[in-house]
C-alpha positions as CSV (number, residue, x, y, z in Angstrom):
1,M,49.7,-8.2,44.3
2,M,47.6,-9.4,46.3
3,F,45.2,-12.3,46.1
4,A,41.2,-12.8,47.7
5,R,37.9,-15.4,46.9
6,I,34.8,-13.5,47.8
7,Y,32.0,-16.0,49.2
8,Q,28.6,-16.4,50.9
9,P,29.2,-18.5,54.1
10,A,26.9,-21.6,55.0
11,R,26.0,-21.7,57.6
12,N,26.2,-23.0,61.3
13,A,26.3,-27.2,61.1
14,M,25.5,-26.6,65.2
15,Q,21.9,-24.4,64.4
16,S,19.5,-24.9,62.1
17,G,18.7,-21.6,61.1
18,N,20.4,-19.7,58.6
19,A,21.5,-16.6,60.7
20,K,25.0,-14.4,59.3
21,T,24.6,-16.6,55.7
22,N,22.9,-13.8,53.9
23,G,25.7,-11.3,53.6
24,W,29.2,-11.6,51.7
25,V,32.9,-12.4,52.3
26,L,36.1,-11.8,50.9
27,E,38.9,-13.4,52.8
28,F,42.6,-12.5,52.0
29,D,44.3,-16.5,50.7
30,A,47.7,-17.2,52.8
31,S,51.0,-16.2,51.7
32,E,52.7,-17.9,53.6
33,S,52.8,-20.5,55.1
34,Q,52.7,-21.4,58.8
35,Q,55.4,-23.4,60.6
36,V,55.2,-25.3,64.8
37,D,56.5,-23.2,67.5
38,P,59.4,-25.7,68.7
39,L,58.2,-24.4,72.3
40,M,54.9,-24.5,72.4
41,G,53.7,-26.7,69.5
42,W,51.5,-23.6,68.5
43,T,51.2,-23.1,64.3
44,G,51.4,-19.3,63.0
45,S,52.9,-17.3,60.6
46,S,54.0,-13.4,60.3
47,D,51.1,-13.2,57.1
48,T,48.4,-10.3,59.0
49,Q,46.4,-10.3,56.3
50,S,45.6,-13.9,56.4
51,Q,43.5,-12.5,59.3
52,V,41.0,-10.7,57.3
53,H,38.0,-11.6,56.8
54,L,35.9,-8.4,55.0
55,R,32.1,-8.5,54.8
56,F,29.1,-7.2,52.6
57,D,25.5,-7.1,51.9
58,T,26.6,-7.8,48.4
59,K,28.2,-10.4,45.8
60,E,28.8,-6.5,44.0
61,A,30.4,-5.0,46.5
62,A,32.5,-7.1,47.7
63,Q,33.7,-7.6,43.3
64,A,33.4,-3.6,43.1
65,Y,36.1,-3.3,47.3
66,A,39.0,-5.8,44.9
67,E,38.8,-4.3,41.6
68,E,39.1,-0.6,43.3
69,N,41.9,-1.4,45.5
70,G,43.8,-4.0,43.8
71,I,43.0,-7.5,44.8
72,M,42.2,-10.4,42.9
73,A,39.3,-12.1,43.7
74,Q,37.7,-15.3,43.1
75,V,33.7,-15.7,43.3
76,T,32.4,-18.7,44.5
77,E,29.4,-19.4,43.9
78,P,26.7,-21.0,47.1
79,Q,25.8,-23.9,46.6
80,K,21.8,-23.8,48.0
81,R,20.1,-26.3,49.3
82,K,16.0,-27.3,49.4
83,A,14.3,-25.9,51.8
84,N,12.9,-29.4,54.4
85,V,9.3,-28.3,55.6
86,R,7.0,-30.8,56.4
87,A,2.8,-29.6,55.3
88,A,2.0,-30.0,58.8
89,G,5.2,-29.8,61.0
90,Y,5.5,-30.8,64.8
91,A,1.9,-31.0,65.1
92,E,1.4,-34.1,63.2
93,N,2.6,-35.7,66.3
94,F,0.0,-34.9,68.4
95,A,-3.1,-35.3,65.5
96,T,-6.5,-36.7,66.7
97,N,-6.9,-38.5,62.8
98,R,-3.5,-40.6,62.5
99,R,-4.5,-43.1,60.0
100,G,-2.4,-44.9,63.0
101,V,-1.1,-45.9,65.8
102,W,2.2,-43.3,67.3
103,T,4.5,-45.5,68.3
104,H,7.8,-44.5,68.8
């Protein structure tokens, strides 16, 4: 029996946007550990299922796929963060009605 986890990917730490975070991913667990190649020092294994990442639009679609293919899947719910939006945003830096002098 194959094991997998279903999760919603987090945003890229290098970008401020939330692209590619609305979908859900089904990712298979590794069935064997990785070994170090003595010649090159690379790590690898003969388990090709751990390289498979299936993308779905909804969590229900991912669960349905896992169920019909006999995959034991664990669903991890995302931890949403609160939006960080200022009232005036970037324009506040150049406001003419500032209370004090703008300095760095």
